[in-house]
Structures are given as C-alpha cells and as structure tokens.
C-alpha positions, -999 to +999 in steps of 0.1 A: -151+005-137-137+007-101-159+023-075-131+046-061-122+058-096-159+068-102-159+085-068-127+104-077-142+116-110-176+125-097-169+140-062-133+142-052-121+164-082-149+189-075-142+190-038-105+195-042-110+221-068-134+240-045-111+237-015-078+245-031-089+267-060-074+248-090-081+265-123-075+235-144-089+200-137-056+184-147-039+203-118-060+184-093-039+158-074-046+122-083-033+087-074-003+077-094+005+042-080+004+020-049+036+001-040+032-029-017+064-045-004+075-072+020+108-076+036+116-113+041+146-118+064+134-153+070+141-162+034+178-163+042+174-196+061+146-211+040+135-203+004+100-216+011+092-184+029+098-164-002+075-187-023+047-186+003+049-148+005+050-145-033+018-165-035+001-144-008+012-111-024+000-122-058-035-131-044-037-097-025-026-074-054-036-095-085-001-091-099+031-112-097+056-095-074+091-086-083+118-103-062+143-078-045+179-089-039+204-078-014+228-051-027+255-057+000+268-085+021+262-082+059+280-109+079+260-102+111+228-111+094+244-140+074+234-121+043+253-123+010+250-101-020+223-111-045+203-132-020+165-129-025+152-111+006+121-091-005+091-087-027+074-057-042+045-049-064+036-016-081-001-014-088-015+012-112-047+020-130-079+001-124-061-025-103-048+003-080-083+016-074-096-019-067-068-026-043-074+006-025-111-002-022-104-036-007-078-021+016-100+007+029-133-011+031-123-046+040-087-050+053-082-020+075-114-026+095-102-062+102-070-050+119-071-058+157-071-028+181-073-003+152-075+033+163-069+050+129-040+056+106-011+079+116-014+113+099+023+119+102+034+093+078+035+116+048+069+123+032+067+160+025+059+155-012+023+142-010+031+104-006+017+084+022+032+052+037+016+027+061+024-007+074+004-038+082+017-064+107+000-094+090-013-104+056-043-122+071-064-090+072-071-093+035-101-114+026-082-132-002-060-150+023-073-181+039-063-178+076-063-216+081-036-221+055-011-194+067+022-209+078+038-177+090+027-141+097+042-116+074+039-078+075+039-055+045+045-018+037+021+001+015+030+034-001+004+056-019+021+078-045+001+109-055+007+139-077-001+163-048+024+190-042+018+192-004+010+167+023-022+186+031-036+182-004-027+145-003-043+140+031-075+157+020-076+135-011-070+103+008-096+113+034-122+118+006-113+083-007-122+070+028-089+065+045-095+063+083-069+087+097-066+092+135-079+125+147-052+142+168 
C-alpha cells in the first residue's frame, strides 16, 4: 500500500479529528483526486510537441493523458476550433498517493531556488493548485533526452470544507508551504 495512504489512516485522521473536533471519521477531509495538466501552445505549429509531452506526462503519472481541444477559434494565436492544445490526467486512489509521494519527497526538492509553496493558492473550497515550470524535476524524466521544457499545473482536490482544513491536511502529508 502507498506510504502516504498509510500515513493518512494512521496519523492524519487522528490529528485532524483532534484539531477540528470531528465526531465521525467519515467527516474528516480526505484527498479526492489530483489533476495534472499541460497547456501546449507550441502544438499549434508542430504536432511532435504534443506527442513528446504525452510521453512525459504518461511516465510522470502512470496514466495515459486525455487530449484537450480548443473550444473556440482565436485568429491572433493562429488557433482553430478542435485543435489539440493541451493534456490532462486525473489520478485517483493508490496512484494518487504514489504520485503525491513522488512529488513531495522527490520532485519539489529538486526545483531550483525553491523557497516553499505559496499558501494563497487555495480556491476557497479546500482545493490547492500549484505550478511547475519544467517537467525535468521528476526522476522518471531523463534530462538528457528532453527536447523542450514544458511546465504543468497540479491541482489537489480535497473533500475539505475550508482552506484551513485542507492546508492542515496537506501540511501533515508533508507539503512544504512557505511560512509568511
């Protein structure tokens, strides 16, 4: 079983229950899913960017990404409706906990000039979003074979009612938030 899932069951549920006074263990906030997405504006000129990013995102998450298409045409960007311009993966269950473990313990410490994650990136409903400027921080990616740097957005969707509950839960998982 995933290390973070065991940590959640053994320590985090008890800590959150003690801190927020939940009466029922099912009321304790939990991780629902993690969504990883890449916007690929470069794919308008060359389709190989989409294929390379798809291969990288598959290696990072362990799942095949869904291709996102443009909904509108924008002439200034030479973008037409139904052009493939993005990728996204929704990770749940055991894979979600394994992805979070790799992100927290391996990828985030490899980010250059890292001073902690912004605590203000919560959406008001207990979900947290962060961005990475390059995919090479993940150990699955071979830095020598990267043809172009590509950033990604990562959203942690929780069942928490407030941002404070979600922040506490993510801190207990080991997310390195910046102290203000």
